[in-house]
NUVOGU-557067 format. One record per residue (C-alpha): residue number from 0; z, y, x. Coordinates in steps of 0.25 Angstrom, whole numbers, plus 5000, padded with zeros to 4 digits. Layout:
N
+-----+------+------+------+
: num :    w :    v :    u :
+-----+------+------+------+
: NUM :    Z :    Y :    X :
...
+-----+------+------+------+
***
This chain:
400
+-----+------+------+------+
: num :    w :    v :    u :
+-----+------+------+------+
:   0 : 5406 : 5317 : 5299 :
:   1 : 5392 : 5320 : 5291 :
:   2 : 5382 : 5330 : 5297 :
:   3 : 5374 : 5336 : 5288 :
:   4 : 5363 : 5348 : 5293 :
:   5 : 5363 : 5359 : 5285 :
:   6 : 5347 : 5366 : 5282 :
:   7 : 5349 : 5374 : 5295 :
:   8 : 5353 : 5362 : 5305 :
:   9 : 5341 : 5355 : 5297 :
:  10 : 5332 : 5366 : 5302 :
:  11 : 5338 : 5366 : 5317 :
:  12 : 5335 : 5351 : 5317 :
:  13 : 5322 : 5353 : 5314 :
:  14 : 5321 : 5364 : 5324 :
:  15 : 5325 : 5355 : 5335 :
:  16 : 5316 : 5344 : 5331 :
:  17 : 5305 : 5354 : 5331 :
:  18 : 5308 : 5358 : 5345 :
:  19 : 5309 : 5345 : 5350 :
:  20 : 5298 : 5340 : 5344 :
:  21 : 5289 : 5352 : 5349 :
:  22 : 5294 : 5357 : 5363 :
:  23 : 5301 : 5343 : 5368 :
:  24 : 5290 : 5341 : 5380 :
:  25 : 5285 : 5326 : 5379 :
:  26 : 5285 : 5325 : 5393 :
:  27 : 5299 : 5325 : 5393 :
:  28 : 5301 : 5317 : 5381 :
:  29 : 5294 : 5305 : 5386 :
:  30 : 5302 : 5306 : 5397 :
:  31 : 5315 : 5307 : 5391 :
:  32 : 5310 : 5295 : 5381 :
:  33 : 5306 : 5286 : 5393 :
:  34 : 5320 : 5288 : 5402 :
:  35 : 5312 : 5295 : 5412 :
:  36 : 5320 : 5306 : 5420 :
:  37 : 5319 : 5320 : 5417 :
:  38 : 5315 : 5328 : 5429 :
:  39 : 5321 : 5343 : 5432 :
:  40 : 5310 : 5349 : 5428 :
:  41 : 5310 : 5342 : 5413 :
:  42 : 5324 : 5345 : 5411 :
:  43 : 5322 : 5358 : 5412 :
:  44 : 5310 : 5360 : 5406 :
:  45 : 5317 : 5355 : 5393 :
:  46 : 5330 : 5363 : 5393 :
:  47 : 5320 : 5376 : 5394 :
:  48 : 5314 : 5371 : 5382 :
:  49 : 5327 : 5370 : 5375 :
:  50 : 5331 : 5385 : 5380 :
:  51 : 5317 : 5392 : 5376 :
:  52 : 5320 : 5386 : 5363 :
:  53 : 5335 : 5392 : 5364 :
:  54 : 5340 : 5378 : 5365 :
:  55 : 5346 : 5377 : 5380 :
:  56 : 5361 : 5380 : 5377 :
:  57 : 5366 : 5375 : 5361 :
:  58 : 5381 : 5373 : 5367 :
:  59 : 5380 : 5389 : 5370 :
:  60 : 5385 : 5401 : 5363 :
:  61 : 5374 : 5409 : 5359 :
:  62 : 5378 : 5421 : 5368 :
:  63 : 5376 : 5414 : 5380 :
:  64 : 5362 : 5409 : 5375 :
:  65 : 5366 : 5397 : 5367 :
:  66 : 5360 : 5391 : 5354 :
:  67 : 5373 : 5393 : 5345 :
:  68 : 5370 : 5382 : 5337 :
:  69 : 5379 : 5375 : 5329 :
:  70 : 5387 : 5362 : 5331 :
:  71 : 5376 : 5355 : 5322 :
:  72 : 5364 : 5363 : 5328 :
:  73 : 5370 : 5357 : 5341 :
:  74 : 5371 : 5343 : 5335 :
:  75 : 5356 : 5343 : 5330 :
:  76 : 5350 : 5349 : 5342 :
:  77 : 5358 : 5338 : 5351 :
:  78 : 5353 : 5327 : 5342 :
:  79 : 5339 : 5331 : 5342 :
:  80 : 5338 : 5332 : 5356 :
:  81 : 5344 : 5318 : 5358 :
:  82 : 5335 : 5312 : 5347 :
:  83 : 5322 : 5317 : 5355 :
:  84 : 5329 : 5312 : 5367 :
:  85 : 5326 : 5326 : 5373 :
:  86 : 5332 : 5330 : 5385 :
:  87 : 5347 : 5336 : 5383 :
:  88 : 5349 : 5347 : 5391 :
:  89 : 5355 : 5348 : 5403 :
:  90 : 5370 : 5351 : 5403 :
:  91 : 5374 : 5356 : 5416 :
:  92 : 5370 : 5370 : 5412 :
:  93 : 5369 : 5373 : 5397 :
:  94 : 5380 : 5363 : 5395 :
:  95 : 5391 : 5365 : 5404 :
:  96 : 5389 : 5376 : 5415 :
:  97 : 5384 : 5385 : 5404 :
:  98 : 5395 : 5385 : 5395 :
:  99 : 5405 : 5387 : 5407 :
: 100 : 5399 : 5399 : 5411 :
: 101 : 5396 : 5405 : 5399 :
: 102 : 5411 : 5403 : 5396 :
: 103 : 5419 : 5406 : 5408 :
: 104 : 5409 : 5414 : 5417 :
: 105 : 5407 : 5428 : 5418 :
: 106 : 5395 : 5436 : 5414 :
: 107 : 5388 : 5436 : 5427 :
: 108 : 5387 : 5420 : 5425 :
: 109 : 5384 : 5421 : 5411 :
: 110 : 5372 : 5429 : 5415 :
: 111 : 5368 : 5422 : 5429 :
: 112 : 5370 : 5408 : 5424 :
: 113 : 5369 : 5406 : 5408 :
: 114 : 5353 : 5411 : 5407 :
: 115 : 5348 : 5400 : 5418 :
: 116 : 5358 : 5390 : 5410 :
: 117 : 5351 : 5391 : 5396 :
: 118 : 5336 : 5393 : 5402 :
: 119 : 5340 : 5379 : 5411 :
: 120 : 5332 : 5391 : 5423 :
: 121 : 5345 : 5382 : 5431 :
: 122 : 5351 : 5370 : 5432 :
: 123 : 5365 : 5366 : 5434 :
: 124 : 5374 : 5354 : 5438 :
: 125 : 5389 : 5352 : 5438 :
: 126 : 5398 : 5351 : 5448 :
: 127 : 5410 : 5343 : 5445 :
: 128 : 5412 : 5330 : 5450 :
: 129 : 5415 : 5325 : 5464 :
: 130 : 5415 : 5313 : 5472 :
: 131 : 5430 : 5313 : 5470 :
: 132 : 5431 : 5320 : 5458 :
: 133 : 5425 : 5315 : 5446 :
: 134 : 5434 : 5312 : 5434 :
: 135 : 5446 : 5319 : 5440 :
: 136 : 5437 : 5332 : 5443 :
: 137 : 5450 : 5342 : 5445 :
: 138 : 5449 : 5335 : 5459 :
: 139 : 5436 : 5340 : 5463 :
: 140 : 5437 : 5345 : 5477 :
: 141 : 5423 : 5354 : 5478 :
: 142 : 5430 : 5368 : 5484 :
: 143 : 5425 : 5382 : 5482 :
: 144 : 5433 : 5390 : 5493 :
: 145 : 5432 : 5406 : 5489 :
: 146 : 5426 : 5414 : 5503 :
: 147 : 5423 : 5427 : 5499 :
: 148 : 5413 : 5429 : 5488 :
: 149 : 5411 : 5415 : 5485 :
: 150 : 5414 : 5400 : 5487 :
: 151 : 5413 : 5390 : 5496 :
: 152 : 5411 : 5377 : 5490 :
: 153 : 5413 : 5362 : 5497 :
: 154 : 5413 : 5350 : 5491 :
: 155 : 5403 : 5340 : 5483 :
: 156 : 5401 : 5337 : 5467 :
: 157 : 5395 : 5325 : 5462 :
: 158 : 5388 : 5318 : 5451 :
: 159 : 5380 : 5331 : 5449 :
: 160 : 5370 : 5330 : 5438 :
: 161 : 5355 : 5333 : 5442 :
: 162 : 5362 : 5342 : 5453 :
: 163 : 5348 : 5341 : 5459 :
: 164 : 5343 : 5350 : 5449 :
: 165 : 5354 : 5360 : 5449 :
: 166 : 5353 : 5374 : 5453 :
: 167 : 5368 : 5376 : 5451 :
: 168 : 5381 : 5368 : 5450 :
: 169 : 5393 : 5370 : 5443 :
: 170 : 5406 : 5367 : 5451 :
: 171 : 5420 : 5364 : 5448 :
: 172 : 5426 : 5367 : 5463 :
: 173 : 5441 : 5371 : 5468 :
: 174 : 5443 : 5383 : 5473 :
: 175 : 5459 : 5381 : 5474 :
: 176 : 5466 : 5367 : 5478 :
: 177 : 5480 : 5375 : 5477 :
: 178 : 5483 : 5372 : 5463 :
: 179 : 5492 : 5364 : 5456 :
: 180 : 5482 : 5355 : 5447 :
: 181 : 5468 : 5350 : 5453 :
: 182 : 5462 : 5358 : 5440 :
: 183 : 5466 : 5372 : 5445 :
: 184 : 5457 : 5377 : 5457 :
: 185 : 5443 : 5372 : 5452 :
: 186 : 5435 : 5383 : 5449 :
: 187 : 5420 : 5383 : 5442 :
: 188 : 5408 : 5386 : 5452 :
: 189 : 5394 : 5390 : 5450 :
: 190 : 5386 : 5385 : 5462 :
: 191 : 5371 : 5385 : 5466 :
: 192 : 5364 : 5373 : 5472 :
: 193 : 5355 : 5381 : 5481 :
: 194 : 5368 : 5386 : 5486 :
: 195 : 5369 : 5382 : 5503 :
: 196 : 5378 : 5370 : 5504 :
: 197 : 5376 : 5362 : 5491 :
: 198 : 5368 : 5351 : 5492 :
: 199 : 5366 : 5339 : 5481 :
: 200 : 5366 : 5325 : 5485 :
: 201 : 5358 : 5314 : 5474 :
: 202 : 5367 : 5303 : 5469 :
: 203 : 5358 : 5292 : 5463 :
: 204 : 5361 : 5287 : 5449 :
: 205 : 5362 : 5271 : 5447 :
: 206 : 5349 : 5275 : 5438 :
: 207 : 5343 : 5280 : 5451 :
: 208 : 5341 : 5293 : 5448 :
: 209 : 5348 : 5306 : 5454 :
: 210 : 5357 : 5312 : 5443 :
: 211 : 5368 : 5315 : 5450 :
: 212 : 5371 : 5321 : 5464 :
: 213 : 5383 : 5327 : 5474 :
: 214 : 5383 : 5341 : 5477 :
: 215 : 5388 : 5346 : 5489 :
: 216 : 5394 : 5358 : 5493 :
: 217 : 5395 : 5363 : 5507 :
: 218 : 5401 : 5377 : 5509 :
: 219 : 5393 : 5383 : 5496 :
: 220 : 5396 : 5395 : 5492 :
: 221 : 5394 : 5400 : 5479 :
: 222 : 5398 : 5415 : 5475 :
: 223 : 5412 : 5418 : 5468 :
: 224 : 5404 : 5423 : 5456 :
: 225 : 5400 : 5408 : 5452 :
: 226 : 5413 : 5405 : 5449 :
: 227 : 5415 : 5402 : 5434 :
: 228 : 5427 : 5410 : 5427 :
: 229 : 5439 : 5409 : 5436 :
: 230 : 5442 : 5403 : 5450 :
: 231 : 5453 : 5391 : 5447 :
: 232 : 5447 : 5388 : 5432 :
: 233 : 5436 : 5380 : 5434 :
: 234 : 5445 : 5367 : 5430 :
: 235 : 5443 : 5373 : 5416 :
: 236 : 5430 : 5377 : 5416 :
: 237 : 5426 : 5364 : 5421 :
: 238 : 5432 : 5356 : 5408 :
: 239 : 5426 : 5365 : 5400 :
: 240 : 5412 : 5361 : 5404 :
: 241 : 5416 : 5346 : 5404 :
: 242 : 5420 : 5347 : 5390 :
: 243 : 5405 : 5352 : 5386 :
: 244 : 5400 : 5342 : 5396 :
: 245 : 5407 : 5330 : 5389 :
: 246 : 5403 : 5336 : 5377 :
: 247 : 5389 : 5335 : 5379 :
: 248 : 5391 : 5321 : 5386 :
: 249 : 5392 : 5315 : 5370 :
: 250 : 5376 : 5315 : 5370 :
: 251 : 5377 : 5311 : 5355 :
: 252 : 5361 : 5314 : 5353 :
: 253 : 5357 : 5307 : 5366 :
: 254 : 5365 : 5295 : 5361 :
: 255 : 5360 : 5294 : 5347 :
: 256 : 5344 : 5295 : 5354 :
: 257 : 5348 : 5284 : 5362 :
: 258 : 5355 : 5277 : 5350 :
: 259 : 5343 : 5278 : 5343 :
: 260 : 5333 : 5272 : 5356 :
: 261 : 5342 : 5260 : 5357 :
: 262 : 5343 : 5257 : 5343 :
: 263 : 5326 : 5259 : 5344 :
: 264 : 5327 : 5250 : 5356 :
: 265 : 5338 : 5238 : 5351 :
: 266 : 5330 : 5238 : 5339 :
: 267 : 5317 : 5232 : 5344 :
: 268 : 5312 : 5218 : 5348 :
: 269 : 5309 : 5216 : 5363 :
: 270 : 5299 : 5205 : 5366 :
: 271 : 5301 : 5198 : 5354 :
: 272 : 5316 : 5198 : 5354 :
: 273 : 5326 : 5201 : 5344 :
: 274 : 5330 : 5217 : 5345 :
: 275 : 5343 : 5221 : 5350 :
: 276 : 5347 : 5227 : 5337 :
: 277 : 5347 : 5213 : 5331 :
: 278 : 5358 : 5209 : 5338 :
: 279 : 5371 : 5213 : 5331 :
: 280 : 5379 : 5215 : 5342 :
: 281 : 5370 : 5223 : 5350 :
: 282 : 5367 : 5232 : 5336 :
: 283 : 5383 : 5232 : 5334 :
: 284 : 5383 : 5240 : 5347 :
: 285 : 5372 : 5249 : 5345 :
: 286 : 5381 : 5252 : 5333 :
: 287 : 5396 : 5254 : 5338 :
: 288 : 5387 : 5263 : 5349 :
: 289 : 5380 : 5273 : 5336 :
: 290 : 5394 : 5273 : 5330 :
: 291 : 5402 : 5279 : 5343 :
: 292 : 5391 : 5287 : 5345 :
: 293 : 5390 : 5293 : 5330 :
: 294 : 5407 : 5295 : 5332 :
: 295 : 5402 : 5303 : 5346 :
: 296 : 5393 : 5314 : 5338 :
: 297 : 5403 : 5316 : 5328 :
: 298 : 5414 : 5320 : 5338 :
: 299 : 5402 : 5329 : 5345 :
: 300 : 5398 : 5336 : 5333 :
: 301 : 5415 : 5338 : 5332 :
: 302 : 5415 : 5344 : 5346 :
: 303 : 5404 : 5353 : 5344 :
: 304 : 5410 : 5360 : 5331 :
: 305 : 5421 : 5362 : 5338 :
: 306 : 5413 : 5369 : 5350 :
: 307 : 5405 : 5376 : 5340 :
: 308 : 5418 : 5387 : 5336 :
: 309 : 5422 : 5387 : 5350 :
: 310 : 5430 : 5377 : 5355 :
: 311 : 5427 : 5368 : 5368 :
: 312 : 5423 : 5354 : 5366 :
: 313 : 5437 : 5350 : 5371 :
: 314 : 5442 : 5335 : 5372 :
: 315 : 5433 : 5332 : 5361 :
: 316 : 5422 : 5332 : 5373 :
: 317 : 5430 : 5321 : 5379 :
: 318 : 5426 : 5312 : 5368 :
: 319 : 5411 : 5316 : 5369 :
: 320 : 5410 : 5312 : 5383 :
: 321 : 5417 : 5299 : 5381 :
: 322 : 5410 : 5294 : 5369 :
: 323 : 5398 : 5300 : 5373 :
: 324 : 5397 : 5292 : 5386 :
: 325 : 5402 : 5279 : 5379 :
: 326 : 5391 : 5281 : 5369 :
: 327 : 5381 : 5283 : 5378 :
: 328 : 5385 : 5272 : 5387 :
: 329 : 5385 : 5263 : 5375 :
: 330 : 5370 : 5266 : 5373 :
: 331 : 5367 : 5262 : 5387 :
: 332 : 5372 : 5250 : 5385 :
: 333 : 5365 : 5248 : 5373 :
: 334 : 5351 : 5253 : 5377 :
: 335 : 5352 : 5242 : 5390 :
: 336 : 5355 : 5232 : 5380 :
: 337 : 5345 : 5232 : 5371 :
: 338 : 5334 : 5235 : 5383 :
: 339 : 5339 : 5222 : 5389 :
: 340 : 5332 : 5220 : 5403 :
: 341 : 5323 : 5230 : 5400 :
: 342 : 5334 : 5237 : 5405 :
: 343 : 5334 : 5233 : 5419 :
: 344 : 5333 : 5246 : 5428 :
: 345 : 5318 : 5247 : 5433 :
: 346 : 5310 : 5256 : 5442 :
: 347 : 5311 : 5271 : 5438 :
: 348 : 5294 : 5272 : 5437 :
: 349 : 5294 : 5264 : 5423 :
: 350 : 5300 : 5276 : 5419 :
: 351 : 5286 : 5284 : 5422 :
: 352 : 5279 : 5291 : 5411 :
: 353 : 5266 : 5286 : 5416 :
: 354 : 5271 : 5272 : 5410 :
: 355 : 5269 : 5269 : 5395 :
: 356 : 5279 : 5264 : 5390 :
: 357 : 5273 : 5250 : 5388 :
: 358 : 5271 : 5249 : 5402 :
: 359 : 5287 : 5250 : 5406 :
: 360 : 5297 : 5239 : 5409 :
: 361 : 5304 : 5236 : 5395 :
: 362 : 5302 : 5246 : 5382 :
: 363 : 5301 : 5259 : 5388 :
: 364 : 5313 : 5265 : 5395 :
: 365 : 5323 : 5253 : 5393 :
: 366 : 5325 : 5253 : 5408 :
: 367 : 5330 : 5265 : 5407 :
: 368 : 5342 : 5261 : 5400 :
: 369 : 5349 : 5253 : 5412 :
: 370 : 5348 : 5265 : 5419 :
: 371 : 5353 : 5273 : 5409 :
: 372 : 5365 : 5264 : 5407 :
: 373 : 5368 : 5264 : 5422 :
: 374 : 5368 : 5279 : 5423 :
: 375 : 5376 : 5283 : 5410 :
: 376 : 5388 : 5274 : 5415 :
: 377 : 5392 : 5288 : 5421 :
: 378 : 5392 : 5294 : 5406 :
: 379 : 5407 : 5291 : 5406 :
: 380 : 5411 : 5296 : 5420 :
: 381 : 5404 : 5310 : 5420 :
: 382 : 5409 : 5323 : 5414 :
: 383 : 5422 : 5317 : 5415 :
: 384 : 5425 : 5302 : 5413 :
: 385 : 5428 : 5296 : 5400 :
: 386 : 5441 : 5292 : 5404 :
: 387 : 5445 : 5306 : 5408 :
: 388 : 5439 : 5310 : 5395 :
: 389 : 5449 : 5300 : 5387 :
: 390 : 5461 : 5306 : 5397 :
: 391 : 5455 : 5321 : 5389 :
: 392 : 5453 : 5314 : 5375 :
: 393 : 5469 : 5307 : 5376 :
: 394 : 5474 : 5321 : 5381 :
: 395 : 5468 : 5330 : 5373 :
: 396 : 5463 : 5324 : 5361 :
: 397 : 5473 : 5313 : 5358 :
: 398 : 5486 : 5322 : 5364 :
: 399 : 5489 : 5308 : 5373 :
+-----+------+------+------+
***
C-alpha cells in the first residue's frame, strides 16, 4: 500500500507540526521524554489544549463535536503526535464511552454527558472486568436491581485503570439472571463515582505505580435515567465499545516512536563497546519488529477506511489488538536488551527532573525500560486476551 499525500493533506500535516511546536508545553514534553509519569493535571491540561484547538474527538462525527477528519487525516495526526512523543488522549471518555452515548444513548444523555467528555471536564473509567470475570466477561456478577426510580448496584470491578482520578464509571452489570444465555440480562450503566457506597482500592503494579484499582459497589443507588439504551442489551453495546478499544490498541504511531528510539540507542557505543546494532542477530530482530509494525500500520489504515464509511471496526479490531500488543512487547524486549545492565530497576527518584541526564544511572532513562517491560506484559490480556481474539478471527474472518 503506497500512501501519497495530496497538497491539502500535506498542508494539514504541517498544521499539526506547527501546533505541536507552538502549543505542546515544555514541562510535559520533558516528563514524556524522560519517562516520568504525568500527573492528573498534566493529562487534563494537554487534553484541554487539544480541545481548544478543536482536535479533542478525532473519531467523532461532526454533529457530535468531532473533527470530521478523513482516515488519512487521522493517520497523519496520530503519526505526528507519536513522532513528538506527545501524550495520547485518554481513551475512556472520547474513544470509548463517548461513541456509545452518541450511538445508543438518548437525547438527554447526549446533552448531559458529551460536552463534558469533549472538554475533559469529567474523567471516566471503565467497569468491565471483575475478580472472577476477565476474558470470560459474560460471567460477570455485579448486580443492579431495579427499585422504584433507581437501580441498587452491588459488586466489584477490577483492573480499573486510573479509577483514583475518575468522576464517572461506565459499567456492565447484571440486571437479570433468568436468561437462556449469559450474554443476556446484562445492562450498561453510567455511575457517578461520588455516589455513596462507591469505594476505590488501589492495586500497585510491578513497576510500583498505582495505575489500576478495584472499585467496590455497596448498595449504590443509580438513577434509572443512567441506563444506556435498553435494559438487557448491555452486552451488545459493550462489544461495540471493545471493538473501538481494541482498534485503539494498535498504537502504531507510538510504536514507531519507540522503534526510532531503539535504533538510536542501539546504534550508540556504550563505554567504548560496540553498538548493539553491530550484532547481526540483534539487527535481525530489530528488522523483524519493523516489518511487523509496517504490516500492522497497513491493517490499521484499512480499518480506518472502513470506519470512515460508517462501518464498525468489526473482527479487524481483534487483528489490530493481537498484532499491536505483540509489537509493543517485541519493542519492550529489544529496548531492555539494548539497555543491558542499565535496565536494572532503580529508585524512582532518578527520574526527577532536578537531575540532569548526565547524573542519571546509565544513559537517561534506560532503567525505565525494565519497568515498561514488566508493565506491558499485561497488554496481551486486557481488552480481551489475545487467545480470545484469535478465536474471534478464526470464527468471523477465517470462517472456522
